[in-house]
C-alpha positions as CSV (number, residue, x, y, z in Angstrom):
1,M,0.0,0.0,0.0
2,Q,1.4,3.3,-1.1
3,P,1.4,6.3,1.3
4,N,-0.8,9.2,0.6
5,N,1.5,12.1,-0.1
6,R,-1.2,14.6,-1.0
7,R,-1.0,18.1,0.3
8,I,-4.8,18.3,0.7
9,K,-7.0,15.4,1.8
10,R,-9.5,14.4,-0.8
11,Q,-13.2,14.2,0.1
12,R,-15.0,11.1,-1.3
13,V,-18.1,12.1,-3.2
14,V,-20.4,10.6,-5.8
15,K,-21.4,13.2,-8.4
16,M,-22.0,13.2,-12.1
17,G,-20.1,15.5,-14.4
18,K,-18.9,16.0,-17.9
19,I,-15.4,16.3,-19.4
20,I,-15.6,18.8,-22.3
21,F,-12.8,19.4,-24.8
22,G,-11.9,20.1,-28.4
23,V,-13.1,22.8,-30.8
24,S,-16.5,21.2,-31.1
25,D,-16.9,20.7,-27.3
26,I,-16.7,16.9,-27.3
27,T,-18.5,15.7,-24.1
28,V,-17.7,12.6,-22.1
29,D,-19.9,11.7,-19.1
30,C,-18.0,10.9,-15.9
31,L,-18.5,10.0,-12.3
32,I,-16.7,12.3,-9.8
33,C,-15.3,10.0,-7.1
34,D,-13.4,12.5,-4.9
35,E,-12.5,16.1,-4.8
36,T,-10.6,18.9,-3.2
37,P,-10.7,22.6,-3.8
38,A,-7.7,22.0,-6.1
39,G,-8.9,19.1,-8.2
40,I,-10.9,16.0,-8.7
41,L,-10.7,12.3,-9.5
42,V,-13.1,11.1,-12.2
43,E,-14.1,7.7,-13.6
44,T,-15.4,7.2,-17.1
45,E,-17.3,4.2,-18.4
46,T,-14.4,3.2,-20.6
47,P,-10.9,4.5,-20.9
48,V,-10.9,7.8,-22.8
49,S,-8.1,9.8,-24.3
50,V,-8.5,13.4,-23.2
51,P,-6.2,16.3,-24.0
52,E,-4.1,17.9,-21.3
53,E,-6.5,20.9,-20.8
54,V,-10.2,20.4,-20.5
55,K,-13.3,21.8,-19.0
56,I,-15.1,19.9,-16.2
57,K,-18.9,20.6,-15.8
58,L,-20.4,19.5,-12.5
59,T,-24.0,18.5,-12.6
60,N,-25.9,21.2,-10.7
61,G,-22.8,23.3,-10.6
62,G,-20.4,25.4,-12.6
63,T,-17.7,24.6,-15.0
64,F,-14.0,24.5,-14.2
65,L,-10.9,24.7,-16.5
66,A,-8.8,21.7,-15.5
67,M,-5.4,20.2,-16.3
68,R,-5.1,16.4,-16.7
69,R,-2.4,15.2,-14.2
70,W,-2.6,11.5,-14.6
71,V,-4.6,8.6,-16.2
72,L,-4.9,5.0,-15.0
73,G,-7.4,3.0,-17.1
74,N,-10.7,4.7,-16.9
75,K,-9.7,7.0,-13.9
76,I,-8.4,10.4,-14.5
77,G,-7.0,13.0,-12.1
78,F,-7.5,16.6,-12.9
79,E,-6.2,19.8,-11.2
80,F,-8.4,22.9,-11.4
81,I,-6.7,25.9,-13.1
82,G,-8.2,29.3,-13.0
83,A,-11.5,30.4,-11.6
84,R,-14.9,28.7,-11.8
85,I,-16.7,29.3,-15.1
86,N,-20.5,29.6,-14.7
87,D,-22.3,28.5,-17.8
88,T,-25.4,30.3,-19.0
89,T,-27.8,27.9,-17.4
90,T,-26.1,28.2,-14.0
91,S,-25.8,32.0,-14.3
92,D,-29.5,32.2,-15.2
93,S,-30.4,30.0,-12.1
94,M,-28.2,32.1,-9.8
95,N,-29.8,35.3,-11.1
96,A,-33.3,33.9,-10.5
97,I,-32.3,33.1,-6.9
98,Y,-30.9,36.6,-6.5
99,D,-34.4,37.9,-7.6
100,V,-36.0,35.7,-5.0
101,L,-33.6,37.1,-2.4
102,Q,-34.6,40.7,-3.4
103,R,-38.3,40.0,-3.5
104,Q,-39.0,37.4,-0.9
105,G,-36.1,37.5,1.4
106,I,-33.3,35.3,2.7
107,T,-35.5,32.4,3.8
108,Q,-36.9,31.8,0.4
109,A,-33.6,32.3,-1.3
110,L,-32.0,29.7,1.0
111,V,-34.8,27.2,0.1
112,S,-34.0,27.8,-3.6
113,L,-30.2,27.4,-3.0
114,R,-30.8,24.1,-1.1
115,R,-32.8,22.8,-4.1
116,S,-29.9,23.7,-6.4
117,R,-27.5,22.0,-3.9
118,F,-25.8,25.4,-3.7
119,F,-24.6,24.8,-7.3
120,D,-21.9,22.5,-5.8
121,N,-20.1,25.6,-4.7
122,D,-18.6,25.2,-1.2
123,E,-18.1,29.0,-0.7
124,L,-21.7,29.7,-1.6
125,R,-22.9,27.0,0.7
126,Q,-20.8,28.3,3.6
127,I,-21.9,31.9,3.1
128,A,-25.6,30.9,2.8
129,E,-25.4,28.9,6.0
130,E,-23.7,31.8,7.8
131,A,-26.5,34.1,6.5
132,E,-29.1,31.7,7.7
133,T,-27.5,31.5,11.2
134,A,-27.3,35.3,11.4
135,T,-31.0,35.6,10.4
136,I,-32.0,33.2,13.1
137,R,-29.9,35.0,15.7
138,L,-31.4,38.4,14.6
139,E,-35.0,37.1,14.8
140,R,-34.4,35.6,18.3
141,L,-32.8,38.9,19.5
142,L,-35.7,41.0,18.1
143,L,-38.2,38.7,19.8
144,N,-36.2,38.6,23.1
145,K,-35.8,34.9,23.0
């Protein structure tokens, strides 16, 4: 058994995604097996030859530019490079939730964010949870509870 020399511990997940590459945006479905803020491990149905630089689209989430770091059969390790790229669908959904926030308030916006699984964005999830906690504390304080 080889020692784990990773700088960041990977979190095991089961998510669907797509590897996108080439001029015509060739798409390969994949299963995301584990992740860190710096990269992911994906598994494809069969071994696939992918270029060094690709886009990874997370189901219910954004798209990331990624660099292939290794391949072993149908498993591929990618490192994220650059910032998250939100596709049109994700941006439209996020704008709709922003409208809910403006019109109906934080509680309804949080319901919508949960339904979207926070767009698989850990920073968004953390900030939303902090906002929810602050709202509850404010309500309790205002009601003297």
